[in-house]
N, C-alpha and C positions, 0 to 999 in steps of 0.2 A: 380386150375389146368387148364392150357390152353396153347394155342400156344403163344409164345412170339411175340409181334407185330413188333418189330424192328429187329428180328433175323430170318433169313431164316432157316427152319428146327429146330428151337429152341422151346423147350417146358419147362414148369415149373410145378412142383407139390410140394406143401409144406404143412406142418401141421402134423397131426397125432400123437400128443403127448397125453399122458393120455389115456382116454377112446376112443379117436378117432383112436388110433392105430389099433383097431380091424377091422376098415374099410379099412385099407391100402391094403390088397390083392385085394379086389373088385375094389377099385379105381385105383390100379396099373394095373389091367386088362383093365379097362376103358381107362386109359392113353395109354396103348399099342394099343388099338383099334383106339384111336384118332390119334396116331402117324403113324400107318400103313395105316389106311383107311380114315383118315380125319374126322371120326365121330364115336360115341360110341353108344352101345345099351342102355346105361343109360342116363337119363336126367341130364345133368351136368350144367345146367344154374346157379345153386347156387354156383358152384365152379369156375366160370369163372372170368377172370380179367377185363371184360368189364364194370364194374360198376354196374352190376345187383346184386351185392352181397347184401343180406338182412342186413348185418351188418352195411351198410352205413346208414340205417334208424333207428338204435337202439339209444335211447336217453341215456343221461348220467345217469339219474335216474334208467332206466331199467338195464343198465350195472352195476350200483352200487348194485342194489338188487340181480342180478345174482351172483356177487362176494360175497356178504354177505351170500347168500344161499350156495354157494360152501364152504365158510369158516365154516359155521355151520354144514356142512355135517359130517356124522359119520366117513368119511375117514380122515378128517383134524382136527376136533375139539379136539380129544384126544392128538394130537401132540403139541397143543399150549402151555401147561405148560412147556414141555421140551424145546421148542424153546425159551420161555421167560427166562427160567433158564439159558440156554446156552448163549443167547445174553447179559443178564445182569451180568452174572458171579455170580449170587446168587443161593443158593440152593433152592429146592422146599420147604423145611421147613421154610426158611426165607421169601419166597414169600407167603406161605399159613398160616403163624402164624397170630393169631388174632391181635396182636400188633407188627407190624414190627418195626425194629430199625429206629430211625430218619434218613431220607434221603434214605431209602431203595427203596421206590416206585419212588422217583425222579430219583435215579440212574438207576432203571430198565427202566423208561420212556425215559431217555436220551440215554441209550444204544439201546433201541428198535428204537428210532428215527434215530440214526446214522446208525444202521443196515439197515433200510429201505432206507435211503438216499444213502448209499453205494451200496446196492443191485440194486437200481434204476439206479444209475450212471453206474455201471458195465454193466447192461443189455442194457442200452441206447447206451453205447459205442460199445458193441458187435453187436447190431442191425445196427448201423451206419456203422461199419466196414464191416459187412457182406454184406450190401447193396453196399458199395463201391467196395468190392472184386467181388461181383456178377456182377456188371456193367462192371468192368474191364475184367473179364473172358468172358462176353458176347461179348465184343468188339473184342476179340481175339479167338473166338470160332473155326473158321476154322483151325487155326494153332494148337490150343490146341487139337482138335479132332485128327489131324494127329500125334501129339506127343504122345497122350494117346494110339493111335493104335499101334505105334511102341513099346511103353513100354509094352503093353499087349502081343505083339508077343515075345519080348525079355524075359519077365518073364515066358511066356509059354514054350519057349525053355529051360529056366533054370529049370523049374519044371520037364520037361521031361528028363533032364539030358544031352541033346544034347549040350548045351552051359552053363556049370557051371560057375556061378559068385562067385568067392571065398569069397569076402567080405560079401556076404549074409549069410555065414556059421558061422561068428564070433559071439560070445556071450560076452557081457559086463555086469557085475553085480557090484553094489555098495556094499562095505563091510560095513554092518551095525552092525557087532558084537561088535564094540567098542563104539557104540553110546548108551547113556542111553535112556531107554524107556521114552515116554512122548513127550510133545511138546518142541522141542529144541529151538524154538524161544522165549519161555518164561523163559528159564532157564538161 
């Protein structure tokens, strides 16, 4: 969370998934102080963009151990059998039986490998596209701020009823009564 170096009056604040979400109100207040007054009551040096981030000095081994510790945590470990069963298409009985059928473990390993590769590819693509879109939006920030302001005013007038926008009152629903339950892609 910091001032964007190449964008006037531009700020960025990201993160807060999982347990970090509980700090969002406090850091939101700190960000508001930073935006309005240029400084915050909190010591924000660990959250800055200027390279003083302590994560730059974390070794690969330490990151691996932290990931292993989070994997073995009571929040995650009980979910692993269900994930493996889902990814491999095998039941928990097949996976936990003393003598699995020939090829069962190989099938589960291949399915898990392709799941991880697909998951990694999707999130890498999402990260790259989010960076591209963020850069594109930052370049056009003055125009987008004005357009967003006009939209807020128009929607405010709509909510008050002064300027009703008819197409916002329409409802469209998919008729799923004729679709068989279950995964339609596999049927």
